[in-house]
Backbone bond lengths (Angstrom), bond angles and torsions (degrees), N, CA, C in turn:
res aa  C-N    CA-C-N  psi(-1)  N-CA   C-N-CA  omega(-1)  CA-C   N-CA-C  phi
1 M - - - 1.438 - - 1.528 108.34 -
2 W 1.328 117.07 128.84 1.458 122.21 -177.27 1.522 109.99 -123.40
3 F 1.302 115.96 127.66 1.456 121.98 177.79 1.519 108.50 -126.23
4 P 1.328 117.87 97.05 1.469 117.78 178.87 1.530 110.70 -67.51
5 A 1.309 115.31 128.38 1.458 120.39 178.77 1.526 109.48 -71.89
6 P 1.307 117.36 146.94 1.463 119.68 175.62 1.531 109.83 -57.19
7 L 1.310 117.37 123.20 1.462 121.55 -173.57 1.515 114.60 -78.27
8 D 1.312 117.45 -25.99 1.463 119.30 -176.79 1.519 113.35 -90.99
9 I 1.319 116.38 16.02 1.458 121.43 -177.15 1.522 108.91 -119.11
10 S 1.308 117.35 131.48 1.467 121.98 -179.75 1.517 110.33 -97.35
11 W 1.310 115.68 65.79 1.465 120.30 -179.96 1.525 111.80 -104.68
12 D 1.328 117.72 10.96 1.457 119.86 -173.91 1.527 113.68 -111.07
13 Y 1.316 118.75 9.67 1.454 121.21 176.34 1.527 108.72 -130.14
14 P 1.320 117.50 161.60 1.460 119.40 -176.92 1.526 112.30 -58.42
15 S 1.295 114.98 112.43 1.458 122.85 177.73 1.520 107.00 -164.39
16 P 1.317 117.92 164.06 1.465 119.10 179.92 1.528 113.09 -57.40
17 Q 1.327 117.78 -37.56 1.459 120.42 -177.00 1.528 113.32 -81.61
18 A 1.331 119.08 1.45 1.463 121.44 178.86 1.532 111.80 -60.64
19 C 1.329 117.79 -27.66 1.463 120.55 178.87 1.528 110.89 -61.83
20 L 1.329 117.68 -24.95 1.457 120.57 179.25 1.524 111.78 -68.78
21 G 1.318 116.77 -26.85 1.457 120.46 175.09 1.512 111.45 -63.21
22 L 1.322 116.92 -35.51 1.465 120.93 177.58 1.529 111.08 -68.79
23 V 1.317 116.07 -38.23 1.467 120.71 177.23 1.530 109.66 -62.97
24 W 1.321 116.69 -48.13 1.459 121.58 179.20 1.527 111.06 -60.62
25 L 1.337 116.95 -45.11 1.451 121.42 -178.06 1.520 111.91 -66.03
26 A 1.322 117.53 -40.92 1.469 120.76 178.02 1.525 110.44 -58.72
27 K 1.314 116.97 -45.31 1.468 121.22 -179.70 1.528 111.01 -67.86
28 A 1.343 116.96 -39.50 1.468 120.96 -179.10 1.527 111.78 -67.09
29 L 1.336 117.22 -40.98 1.456 120.40 -176.39 1.522 113.85 -83.83
30 H 1.323 117.15 -34.10 1.467 120.66 -174.57 1.527 111.91 -136.92
31 P 1.316 117.87 63.65 1.471 119.51 -178.69 1.533 112.68 -60.69
32 E 1.312 116.54 -27.82 1.470 119.29 179.57 1.523 112.16 -69.49
33 L 1.318 117.67 -25.08 1.463 121.17 178.74 1.523 112.41 -85.78
34 F 1.323 116.56 -18.08 1.454 121.73 -176.91 1.526 110.79 -130.00
35 P 1.333 117.50 58.29 1.469 119.76 -174.81 1.525 113.88 -63.60
36 N 1.316 117.96 -27.66 1.467 121.14 -177.61 1.521 113.62 -99.39
37 L 1.310 117.08 3.15 1.464 121.39 -179.38 1.523 109.95 -83.69
38 D 1.314 116.13 125.63 1.462 122.45 178.64 1.528 107.62 -119.92
39 P 1.347 117.62 99.98 1.461 119.82 -177.20 1.530 113.90 -56.84
40 L 1.317 118.14 -36.65 1.466 120.03 179.10 1.527 110.98 -66.24
41 K 1.306 117.04 -41.74 1.464 120.87 178.31 1.532 110.39 -64.08
42 E 1.324 116.18 -41.46 1.469 120.04 178.49 1.528 110.70 -65.43
43 A 1.324 117.41 -39.80 1.460 120.86 178.39 1.530 110.63 -64.90
44 D 1.333 116.16 -43.70 1.473 119.59 177.96 1.523 110.90 -59.60
45 R 1.310 116.72 -44.12 1.466 120.78 -179.40 1.537 111.18 -65.00
46 F 1.327 116.28 -43.95 1.463 120.84 179.63 1.528 111.20 -61.06
47 Y 1.331 116.12 -51.75 1.464 120.11 -178.01 1.529 111.28 -62.88
48 Q 1.318 117.30 -38.85 1.464 120.24 178.67 1.525 110.28 -62.87
49 E 1.309 116.13 -43.13 1.470 121.24 -178.71 1.527 112.14 -65.76
50 F 1.329 117.06 -45.47 1.457 120.46 -171.55 1.529 115.18 -99.17
51 Y 1.326 118.03 -21.62 1.463 120.45 -177.29 1.529 113.40 -121.02
52 G 1.320 117.20 -5.35 1.455 120.57 176.16 1.515 115.26 80.95
53 R 1.312 117.73 -0.64 1.471 123.29 176.35 1.517 107.54 -141.90
54 S 1.315 116.60 145.50 1.456 119.24 -178.13 1.523 110.94 -73.57
55 F 1.301 115.48 160.25 1.461 122.30 176.63 1.520 111.00 -57.45
56 T 1.336 115.95 -42.73 1.457 121.60 179.03 1.532 110.72 -64.35
57 D 1.346 117.06 -42.77 1.468 120.96 178.36 1.527 112.06 -59.72
58 L 1.308 116.11 -31.08 1.459 120.99 -179.90 1.523 113.04 -84.99
59 G 1.331 116.00 4.88 1.464 120.46 177.63 1.519 114.42 93.66
60 G 1.319 117.04 6.05 1.454 120.53 179.45 1.516 112.18 -72.36
61 K 1.320 115.26 144.62 1.460 121.05 174.92 1.523 107.47 -150.85
62 L 1.306 114.84 153.71 1.474 119.28 -179.60 1.514 110.50 -111.90
């Protein structure tokens, strides 16, 4: 099973948004365990809270 990580996202090094990589990975590896988890929605909420603009507004996509 291969899940290419989003390449334009810096969620793989120590930073506040690194926790979003875990959200994305959980959904990618075990979608049946996280049926209501939406990584894009979580990213938008995180970025809005901490950076004042949503992930989508900043050009992010998954």
